[in-house]
C-alpha positions in Angstrom: 137.4 185.8 -167.3 139.2 185.7 -170.6 140.1 189.1 -172.2 138.9 191.2 -169.2 141.6 193.7 -168.2 142.1 195.5 -164.9 141.8 199.2 -165.9 141.6 200.9 -162.5 142.5 200.0 -158.8 142.0 202.2 -155.8 140.0 203.0 -152.7 137.0 205.1 -151.7 138.2 208.3 -150.0 135.9 209.7 -147.3 135.6 213.0 -149.1 134.1 211.3 -152.1 131.2 209.9 -150.1 127.7 211.2 -149.4 126.3 211.8 -145.9 125.5 208.1 -145.5 129.2 207.2 -146.3 128.4 205.7 -149.7 130.7 206.3 -152.7 129.0 209.2 -154.6 127.7 208.2 -158.1 129.6 211.0 -159.7 132.9 209.4 -158.7 131.9 206.1 -160.2 131.8 208.0 -163.5 135.1 209.7 -162.7 136.7 206.2 -162.3 134.9 205.0 -165.4 136.5 207.8 -167.4 139.9 206.6 -166.3 139.0 203.0 -167.1 137.7 203.9 -170.6 141.0 205.6 -171.4 143.0 202.6 -170.2 140.8 200.1 -172.1 141.0 202.2 -175.3 144.8 202.2 -174.9 144.8 198.4 -174.5 142.7 198.0 -177.6 144.8 200.4 -179.7 142.0 203.0 -179.8 143.7 205.7 -177.7 142.3 208.6 -179.6 138.8 207.3 -179.8 138.0 207.6 -176.0 139.3 211.2 -176.0 137.3 212.5 -178.9 134.8 215.2 -177.9 132.3 214.0 -180.6 132.2 210.4 -179.4 128.6 209.4 -178.6 128.3 207.0 -175.7 125.3 205.1 -174.5 125.3 203.3 -171.2 123.2 200.9 -169.2 124.3 201.0 -165.6 123.4 198.6 -162.8 124.3 199.4 -159.3 124.1 196.2 -157.3 125.7 197.2 -154.0 127.1 200.4 -152.4 130.8 200.9 -151.9 131.6 202.6 -148.6 134.4 204.9 -147.4 137.7 203.1 -147.2 136.6 200.2 -149.4 139.2 199.0 -151.9 137.9 198.2 -155.4 139.1 197.7 -158.9 137.6 198.0 -162.4 137.7 195.2 -165.0 137.0 196.2 -168.6 136.6 194.4 -171.9 135.4 194.8 -175.5 132.2 192.9 -175.9 131.4 193.5 -179.6 132.3 195.5 -182.6 130.7 196.4 -185.9 131.2 199.1 -188.6 129.4 201.7 -186.5 131.2 201.3 -183.2 132.1 199.2 -180.3 130.4 197.7 -177.3 132.4 197.7 -174.1 131.8 196.5 -170.5 133.1 197.6 -167.2 132.6 195.9 -163.8 133.4 197.5 -160.5 134.7 194.8 -158.1 135.0 194.9 -154.4 138.6 193.9 -154.0 138.1 192.5 -150.5 135.7 189.8 -151.6 135.6 189.7 -155.4 131.9 190.7 -155.6 130.8 192.9 -158.6 129.1 195.9 -157.2 128.4 197.9 -160.4 128.0 197.0 -164.1 128.5 199.4 -167.0 127.4 198.1 -170.5 128.5 200.8 -172.9 128.3 201.5 -176.6 130.7 203.9 -178.4 129.3 205.1 -181.7 132.3 205.7 -183.9 133.5 204.3 -187.3 136.5 202.1 -187.0 138.9 201.0 -189.7 139.1 197.4 -190.7 142.4 197.1 -188.9 140.9 198.5 -185.6 137.9 196.2 -185.9 140.2 193.2 -186.4 142.3 194.1 -183.3 139.2 194.5 -181.2 137.6 191.3 -182.5 140.7 189.4 -181.4 140.1 190.6 -177.8 136.4 190.1 -177.4 135.1 188.9 -174.0 131.8 187.4 -172.9 129.4 189.7 -170.9 128.4 188.0 -167.6 126.5 191.0 -166.2 122.8 191.6 -166.1 120.8 192.1 -169.3 119.8 195.7 -170.0 116.1 196.4 -169.8 114.9 197.4 -173.3 112.8 200.5 -173.2 111.3 202.5 -176.0 111.9 206.2 -176.3 108.9 208.3 -175.1 106.7 209.6 -178.0 105.7 212.7 -176.0 105.4 214.1 -172.5 102.2 212.3 -171.6 102.7 210.6 -168.2 105.6 212.9 -167.2 105.2 214.3 -163.7 105.4 218.1 -163.4 107.9 219.4 -160.8 108.6 222.6 -159.1 112.1 222.9 -160.6 112.9 226.5 -161.3 110.7 227.9 -158.5 113.4 227.7 -155.8 116.2 228.8 -158.1 114.4 230.7 -160.8 117.7 231.9 -162.4 118.4 228.2 -163.3 115.1 227.9 -165.2 115.8 227.1 -168.8 112.9 229.1 -170.2 113.5 230.5 -173.8 115.6 233.7 -173.7 117.0 233.0 -170.2 120.8 233.2 -170.2 122.9 230.8 -168.1 126.2 232.1 -166.8 128.8 229.5 -166.0 131.9 229.9 -163.9 134.5 227.1 -163.7 137.4 226.9 -161.3 140.1 224.4 -162.1 142.1 223.6 -159.0 144.3 221.1 -160.7 146.2 221.8 -163.9 146.2 218.0 -164.5 142.5 217.6 -165.2 141.2 220.5 -167.4 140.1 218.2 -170.2 138.1 216.1 -167.8 136.3 219.1 -166.4 135.5 220.4 -169.9 134.1 217.1 -171.0 132.0 216.8 -167.9 130.6 220.3 -168.2 129.9 219.9 -171.9 126.2 219.1 -171.0 125.5 222.7 -170.2 125.4 224.2 -173.8 123.5 221.1 -175.1 121.0 221.3 -172.2 120.5 225.0 -172.9 120.0 224.4 -176.6 117.5 221.5 -176.1 115.4 223.6 -173.7 115.6 226.9 -175.7 118.0 228.7 -173.3 121.1 230.6 -174.3 124.5 229.5 -173.1 126.7 232.5 -172.2 129.9 231.6 -170.3 131.5 234.2 -168.0 134.6 235.9 -169.2 
């Protein structure tokens, strides 16, 4: 496919699989992070993918599982660009048979200069993945199913006034930015539910 670029190639290690030997979803997003950075470099937008304030929206379609030992690669491309951001696509491909197993249709909300827009427009590709299902945002909580979350681990309940302590252990000095970005949901989750974020010292 024209303008699609290989942005990652590797295999599924056994320690990144669940008990049924399927590649764990969290590691799809780990590989996506690498692919995003490589695509941004290809498009001349290196700084954009590393910005902490970059808003991303994704539609993800898992078509088939990857199992331990499977070799796969990721192909990425710019799909569209406007004054408010860029639409990019990623497809995870089983390298053994060429079958696409997962699709990521992603939007990066960020203002681009006219030079950046022109560079991206010159590299646009056609999306051959599934169309995203259009859903409206819920107007309220009617129809939501109550759960027992917080009963088994009451300290994790995000009731107003509850303080959440977080301890992070970084084994590798190579990936601290990645860990910080992945754990950035904690303060925003606390804020949206009325909790108080209080990291450990």
